[in-house]
C-alpha positions, -999 to 999 in steps of 0.1 A, spaced: 382 -3 717 351 -25 717 350 -57 738 351 -79 707 381 -61 694 398 -63 728 392 -100 729 406 -104 694 437 -83 704 443 -104 735 440 -137 716 465 -126 689 490 -109 712 509 -140 722 512 -149 685 531 -118 676 566 -105 682 600 -114 669 586 -118 633 562 -146 644 532 -127 632 546 -126 597 554 -164 599 517 -170 608 503 -147 582 525 -162 555 518 -198 564 481 -192 567 478 -173 535 497 -201 516 474 -227 531 443 -207 522 453 -208 485 467 -243 485 436 -260 501 411 -237 484 426 -247 449 422 -284 458 386 -280 461 384 -256 431 391 -283 405 362 -306 416 339 -275 414 348 -269 379 346 -306 367 314 -301 347 331 -275 325 363 -295 322 343 -326 312 327 -306 284 360 -291 272 377 -325 269 345 -346 262 351 -368 294 328 -392 312 324 -391 350 351 -418 356 378 -399 337 369 -366 354 369 -382 387 403 -398 380 418 -362 376 407 -354 412 422 -388 424 455 -378 407 457 -346 427 449 -362 460 470 -392 454 502 -373 444 495 -349 474 494 -380 497 525 -396 483 545 -364 486 541 -361 524 570 -382 534 595 -369 508 583 -334 519 591 -342 555 626 -354 545 632 -323 525 620 -301 554 646 -318 578 673 -313 552 668 -278 539 644 -261 563 608 -249 561 614 -216 541 628 -234 512 602 -261 511 572 -238 516 584 -213 489 592 -241 465 557 -257 472 540 -224 463 561 -217 432 555 -253 419 518 -249 425 518 -217 405 535 -233 376 512 -264 376 480 -242 377 493 -222 346 498 -255 328 464 -268 339 447 -237 326 464 -238 293 463 -277 288 453 -284 251 448 -322 258 434 -342 287 467 -359 290 484 -326 296 456 -317 320 463 -348 341 501 -341 340 493 -306 353 470 -321 380 498 -345 391 522 -315 393 497 -296 414 494 -326 437 532 -327 441 536 -290 446 507 -287 472 519 -319 488 551 -303 499 533 -278 519 517 -298 547 547 -312 567 567 -279 564 536 -259 575 533 -282 606 569 -280 617 572 -243 609 542 -234 633 554 -259 660 588 -242 660 576 -206 659 548 -211 685 559 -238 710 536 -224 737 507 -215 715 508 -241 688 470 -250 691 460 -214 684 485 -210 655 473 -243 639 438 -232 644 442 -199 627 461 -215 598 437 -243 592 407 -219 596 423 -199 567 423 -231 546 387 -237 554 378 -201 544 396 -207 511 378 -240 507 345 -223 511 351 -190 492 372 -199 463 350 -228 449 318 -208 457 330 -177 438 343 -199 409 311 -218 406 292 -184 403 317 -169 378 326 -199 356 297 -193 333 310 -158 324 348 -163 326 352 -200 319 372 -224 339 407 -218 322 406 -182 332 395 -189 367 423 -215 373 450 -196 356 440 -163 374 451 -179 407 488 -182 395 498 -145 405 486 -151 440 507 -183 444 538 -164 431 532 -135 454 528 -157 486 560 -178 475 579 -145 474 565 -136 508 575 -169 522 610 -166 511 613 -130 525 595 -136 559 602 -171 570 634 -177 590 664 -197 577 672 -230 594 691 -226 627 727 -236 621 762 -235 635 776 -201 643 804 -188 620 834 -167 629 817 -136 614 788 -139 636 764 -154 610 753 -190 609 757 -219 585 725 -240 582 731 -275 594 713 -301 573 692 -328 589 699 -364 587 701 -382 554 671 -399 539 685 -434 549 694 -421 585 659 -405 588 642 -438 578 663 -457 603 652 -434 631 615 -435 622 606 -465 644 620 -447 675 601 -416 665 568 -434 661 569 -456 692 552 -431 715 517 -444 725 501 -410 724 514 -404 688 501 -438 676 467 -433 692 463 -398 679 475 -409 644 449 -438 644 422 -413 654 432 -390 624 431 -420 601 396 -429 610 387 -392 610 400 -386 576 382 -417 562 349 -402 574 358 -367 562 368 -379 527 335 -399 524 315 -369 536 330 -342 515 331 -364 483 294 -372 483 275 -347 505 267 -324 475 256 -354 455 235 -366 484 218 -332 486 210 -331 449 201 -367 441 187 -380 475 172 -348 490 160 -332 458 178 -298 465 188 -280 434 225 -277 426 224 -238 429 212 -242 465 232 -273 473 265 -255 464 261 -227 490 248 -252 516 280 -274 511 301 -242 515 287 -239 550 306 -270 560 339 -251 556 324 -220 572 315 -241 603 350 -255 602 367 -222 600 347 -208 630 354 -237 652 390 -241 642 397 -205 655 383 -213 689 392 -249 694 429 -245 690 429 -218 718 408 -241 741 432 -269 737 461 -246 747 441 -237 778 424 -269 789 445 -296 773 442 -315 740 425 -347 753 392 -333 766 388 -310 735 396 -338 710 370 -362 727 343 -335 728 347 -323 692 349 -359 679 318 -370 699 298 -341 684 311 -353 649 296 -387 656 261 -372 665 260 -350 633 267 -379 610 242 -401 626 213 -376 621 220 -371 584 194 -397 572 166 -380 593 171 -344 583 146 -327 559 142 -291 545 168 -266 533 170 -246 566 176 -278 586 202 -290 561 220 -256 562 221 -259 600 233 -295 600 260 -289 574 273 -260 594 274 -283 624 291 -311 603 319 -286 597 328 -285 634 345 -318 628 373 -298 611 383 -284 644 400 -316 652 428 -310 627 446 -280 644 446 -297 678 457 -331 666 483 -318 643 499 -296 670 496 -326 695 514 -350 673 541 -328 659 551 -315 693 557 -352 704 580 -361 675 619 -360 679 633 -327 666 660 -344 644 635 -363 623 602 -343 630 596 -334 594 603 -369 581 582 -387 608 552 -362 603 555 -365 566 555 -404 568 525 -403 590 506 -379 567 513 -401 537 499 -432 555 469 -413 569 459 -396 537 463 -428 516 441 -448 540 417 -418 546 412 -413 507 394 -446 505 365 -432 523 351 -418 491 353 -452 475 334 -467 504 305 -441 502 304 -444 464 300 -482 466 274 -480 493 256 -453 472 256 -475 441 242 -503 461 212 -481 472 225 -476 507 234 -440 508 218 -435 543 236 -465 557 269 -451 543 266 -420 566 257 -440 596 289 -461 590 309 -430 588 294 -420 622 305 -454 635 340 -449 621 343 -416 638 332 -432 671 363 -453 669 383 -421 667 366 -409 699 378 -441 717 414 -435 705 413 -398 717 399 -409 751 429 -434 754 455 -406 752 475 -403 784 472 -368 799 504 -349 806 525 -369 781 
């Protein structure tokens, strides 16, 4: 066994046994397709615009519908997770996504396309909270590494699926590419139902167990203030909010910046943009394990500080090789997600863990989604460079929040 294989084996060994390896494989694969498909639709927008004779505003609205429905579903998804368990919610999410993508591919009118986009936002929106609580329960001592592998899988999907689709769309058409992903979602939905554990419940006389549902929606809402009162939860959540704002602004307009501002052709700008997610996947794999070993606070501060620097140098970078290097480094900011997610979820009360995490995600994603509006307005005003500098400043606020976390709590 080579040294690299030995290191990989040693890193994965604590994540296996008692069916946990199947849990990780299933959740990570589902997230690979779920996140990858959310970035596939923007990649195919030029062809969608031609099919339905749309302007940019209408096409952009379709993407907004997906992300908006995704954000709004986080809290209901958390409530459902507490009530029926992660297995049911994750399998349902993947099955709904499959159906919505089939409708998206077959849509005869733009109104039907929008309806399908909303359905995909709802279906994929169910996935996030259940994904988080499932990993936190399965890997209480290695949650950083488990989150890192799962989110790295999502980054790989975000890089590979849109890149392959952008290359093949001319030959296959956007409808076949979107519809062709449906069988993958159906297969992973079946895998989730077979491999993920049922909710732990009360023991029956026959030795089995009866799942015990979580609190009602009204009771869960009543308990939320207690769940969110923790100082570290609040600070980490604020940091995520600022971080998401910067990430949404960056990912929404970096390809446009490369093409319109830097004069890089779209055929080259696409692969360069894909390096953002490659960098994210590489760092997510290592940073989660580092947080398990050294603690979340120093790792979060270090990664967020690097994210500030990479944004601040955007206006001065020139040349394709320099841009490829910088975009890869910009992707390292994505390594924040597994550590912060694991950190927050582990500090939420078990009885309303899903509801509290879903509520936080709804708030964070809704506020974070305005980052693209901010950068777009700045770009229209001729201040594209200043927009990226501002995103660096917003990320610096996240650094301050992470530095304020109390170690050991």
